[in-house]
C-alpha positions, 0 to 999 in steps of 0.5 A: 500500500502506498501512503500519501500526504494529508494537507498540513496534518502529519498523518499519512492516509493510505492511497485507497480509503474504504467508503462504507456506502455500497456494502453488499446487502439482502433483499434489495434493501440497503439497510439489510447489510450482509454483515458477515461479508461486509465485516470480512471485506473491511477487515481484509482491506485493513489487513492489506494496508487501508487506514481510512474508513469513511461512513456517514449518518444516512448510509445504508439506511442509518446502519453503516456506522453500526456496521463499522463499529462491528468491523473495527472490533478486535483491535482493528479500531487502532489501525485506522482513522474513522471519518463520519459526517454530520447530516446538515440537512436534518439540523433545525436548531443549534442543539441538533448538531450535538444531538446527532453527533452523540447518536453517531458516537453511540452507533460507532461505539467510540468516545471520539471521531478521528475525522468529522465532516459537515456532510454535502455542503452547498451554498444553502447548507453553508448558510444553515451552518452559519445560522445555527452556529454549527462551527462554534459547536464543532470547535468546542467538540474539538477542544474536548477531544471528541472530534480530532479533525474537522472538514466538510464534504461538498456538492456545488460550484467551485466558487462556493467551495472557495467561499466555504474554505475562505470563510472559516480558518478551522478546516483541516480537510475536505471531500470532493467529487472528482474523477476524469469525467468531472474535471470541470464539474462541481469542485473539479480540478480548480477546486482540488488545487485550491483546497490543496493550496490552502493546506487542506487534505483532499479526499476524493469521492465518486472516483468511478462515478458510482461504478459507471467508469468501471463499465464505460461505453464500448468505445472507451473500453477499447481505448483502455484495451489498447494501452499497455500494461493491460488494466481494467477500466476501473484501475485506469480511472483510479490511476488518473487520480493517484497521478495527481499530487493534490489528491490525499486519499481516494474513497471506493465504495466497494461492494465485493471482496473482488473489488477489495482485492483489485483496488488495494492491489491498484493502490499498491502500484499507484504513485504521483507522476506514474502516468505517461503523457501519452496515457494522460492524453487518453483520458481526454479522449475517453471523456469525449467519447463518453459524453457523445455516447448518451451516458447518464452521469448518475452516481447511484448515490440514491439521495433521490430516493425514496421516490414518491411514485416508487420509481427506481431512479438509480437502477433505471439510469444504471440499466440505461448506461449498461444496456442502451448506451452500448446498444444491448436493447434486448437486455434493457427491455428484459429488465424493464418488462420485469419491473412492476408498472408502478416502479418503471421510469414511465411512472414518473409524475415529474413532481421534482422532489428527486431533483431537489435532492440530486447532488449532480443537478440532473434533470431526472424527470426528463432523463426518466422519460428518455429511459422509458422511451428507449426501453418500452417495447412498443416504441423504437429504442435508440440511444438519445444524445445527451440533453443540455446540462445532462452530461457535459458538466 
């Protein structure tokens, strides 16, 4: 395992961090975690050198933090730094920050948290943080030792990122969405470099955009297959991140033991400056081909759920990306035909509730209509080009 710099802090995180957000589960319900397998995966990652474990209050229906406590029993807690996050959107009065934090400590079975983030900040969330004096509370929690290091995770424009960083001197790290498709989206490359220039450790989330970059459109797969040495699409995407010195740690929401093995092996081979100029140029071509394919840039975070009309939004987009974009329409239609009518994309009522919650700012209602048009059997199914604002961010 390679270890990297973490801003102005002396501690060195592993190149790969374990994001406890996409663990295996039962019966189609993320809250029903396959605990034996999830614990085995987390411990295997730690045994292979991972020392950064990231969770949050809402992950897996609120069960992720408790699972982390079980996984870190038996001496594993001493070998890692644990990060979790305050559910800023749930805070309504100043005392709520303490109430949720106390609950999180109980779930984690810990007296303190190594790394505490204000979760998913945007301009509106930042205004709430200031209004409710959450930072005053956080500094007191740091002073009494219950929070060791304070940061924030982020989904908004780069200008907002800079404002949040500049308005508070107590930040020690931040977490941003970043991958080779998101160079100019949200924080992007500009935000990465700005945060690093201010001495912050920078944690990268969504390095594979919810797994989409691990199964890219066929033209992009061919790009990677033509390179030597042969690596998977996922490994090339991770290498692109590890090649950049400003990146402190890359989180992966691993769902299988095979992913743990592959990603830790990739992290062990990683390093700043490890890509050639020729290899780096291929990513620009991959980005261009992906956008032209009609790919829907959903990360599968499920923040849009539950849908008031019971539409499986993330699943619909995932099927579109792996079936319609490559042209396997029969596969997509088989999936569609098996869904109850009330769960199909065609059941969307365009109420807009999901779009208010989407950290990617996707026009979800329009995209669901596109998926429905492509996959219902009584209409021609041809991949539609990206709509404005849908894939070019």
